[in-house]
N, C-alpha and C positions, 0 to 999 in steps of 0.2 A: 504493500500500500504506500509506503514511504517513497519507494523508487518511482511508482506510478505518479504520485503527486508531484514529485520533483520534476519528472519529465513533462507533465502537463504545465507546470509553472514555467519551465524553460520554453515551452512551445508558444505560450501566449504572451511572453514578454517581448518577443521580437516578431514583427509582422511577417517577415519572409518565412520564418519557421512555421507559423500558423498557415500561411498560404500553401506551403509544401504539403502540410498534413491534410488540408481540406480541398486542395486544388484538383485532386484526382476525380472529384465528383463531376466536374464540368471542365475538363482540361482545354477544350477548344474555345472557351468563352473569350479569352484574350490571347489567342495564339499568335505570338510574334517572337522575335529573337530574344527579347528580354523577359518573356513571360515564364512563370514557373510551370505552366502547362504546355509549353512548346514541345518538349520531348514526349510527353504522354500523348499529345494530340497527333504528332507525327507517327508514333507507334500504332495508334488506332487506324490512321490512314494506311499504313503498311499492311496491317492484318486485313482490313476491309478490301483492299485492292487485290488480295490474293484469290478471293472467291473460293470455289470448291477445290480446284486443282492447282491454283497458283499460276504465276507468270512464267514459271520455268526456272530450273536450277541455274543460279547465276544471273538471272534476269531482273533482280531487284533494282528499283530506281531510288528508293528511300536511302539506301546505304551510301549513295554518292553525295554526301554532304547535307542531306535533309534531316536524317535521324541521327542524333548523337549516340555514341557508344553502341554501335550496331553489333560489334563483335563480342561485347561483354554483357552489359545489363539488358540490352534489347535484342539479343540474338533470336529470341522466340518470335518477335515481330517479323524479323527477316525470314524466318522459317515459314511463318504464316503467309508472307507475301510471295515467296518463291515456290512453296509446295502446297499452299492453300490449306483449307480446313483438314484435308486428309493428312497432310504433313504434321499439323499441330496435334491431331488425334493420335498419330503414330508416336509422337514424343510422349504424350500422356500415357499411352499404352505401355511404353517402355518403362516409365517410372512406376506404373502400376505393377509391372512384372518384377521390378526391383523390390517393391514393397512386399509382394507375395513371396519372393525368394527369402527375404529377411524374416518374415513371419514364420515361414517353414523351417528355417534354420533355428530360430529361437525356440520353436516348439519341440524340435528333435534333439537339441543339445541337452546334455545331462547336468552339466555344472551351472550353477547360478550366475557366475561371472559371464560366461558366454551368452546366456540368455539376456542379461541386462545390457551388455555391451552391444549386442546385435540390435536390441530394441532402441538403444540410444543412437546408434549410427543410422538406423532407418528413420527415426524421428528427425534427426538432423538433416539428412539429405532430402527427404520428402518435404519437410517443412520449408527448407530453403528453396526447393523447386516451386512449391505452391506460392510462396511469397513473391518470387520472381515473376511467375506467370500471371499471378493476380495483379501485380503492378502493371504488367504489359497490357493486359486486357481492360484495365481501368477499374478493377474491383478493390485495389489496395493502393495506398500511397507509394510513391517511388522511393525505394530504400537503397538502391545501388547494390543489391545482393545479386551475384551472378547465378546463372543456371548451372547446376552441378553437371559435370561431365560433358557439357555442351559449350559453355562460354569460354572464350580465350583467356588465358592467364595462368601462369604457373603457381602463383601464390595460393590460389584456391584449388587448383587441380592436384597439387602434391598431397595435401592432407586427405583429399577425397580418395585418391588412389590408395593411400595407406589404409583408409577405412574399408575400402572394397577388398583389399588384400586380407585384412583381418577377418572379414566375413567369409572369404573363401577358405581361410585357415580353419575357422569354426566349422564350416560345412564339411571339410575333409575329416574332422574329428567326430562327426556323427557316427553312432554305432553301426547303422546300416551302411553308410558310405565307407567307413573304414573296413568293414567286412567285404564289401564289393571290390574295393581297391586291392585288398589282400588276395582275393580270389583271382582277380584279373592278372595280378603280378605272378601268381603261381601258374596260371594257364599260359602266360607268355613265356615263362621259364621252361615249361614243359615242351612248348612248340619249338623253341630255339635250340638247335643242335649244339652240343658242347664241342668246342674246338679241341684238337688233339693236345695242344700245349696246356690247356686248362684242366686236363684230367689228372 
C-alpha cells in the first residue's frame, strides 16, 4: 500500500507522468511529434494496417521513421503490420505453448524448488509479454518493457535464455523424462557396434 501510494503521488505531481499513465486511453487525440500519445497512436496505425494477412514480411512502412522503437518495445506492432492478425495470433499461441510447457513441468517435478522456480519464470515471462502486448494494442500504459524472446536487445535476452535453460534442466529431471532418456541412451548403445580398439 505504501509503495502504491508513493507511486501515485509521484505520478500526479508532474503533469507529463500523469499524461503517460492516462494517455493510452485516447493516444491519437493529440498525435504529433511532441505528444505522449504519438508512439501509441503510430503503433495502432501499424496493427490496423496489417489486416488479416499483413502487408508482407519486410513490407512495413511504420518502421521507417514513423514508429519509434520498432525493434524493441513495439516489435509486436510491426509483426501485426507485416503478418496481420494471423501473425499476432501465432505469437500469442507460442506464448500460450510456453505457459502450458511451464505448467506441465511444474506439475511433474518432485522437488518444491523446481516447482516454485518454474512457476516464477512462467509468471515473469508471460507477465512481461502481456504487459508489452497490452501496451501495443492500447489496453495498458506504455512501460518500455520488451517482448520476451522477440524484441532486440541482449540485456533482456540473456536472463531470458538463462531462465529457459533452467526450465529445460527441470524438464530433463522429471521422473518420466529421465527414464525415457535413460532408455533411449541404452537403445542407442545397443545399436552402435563397438569398435575393435574399444573392446
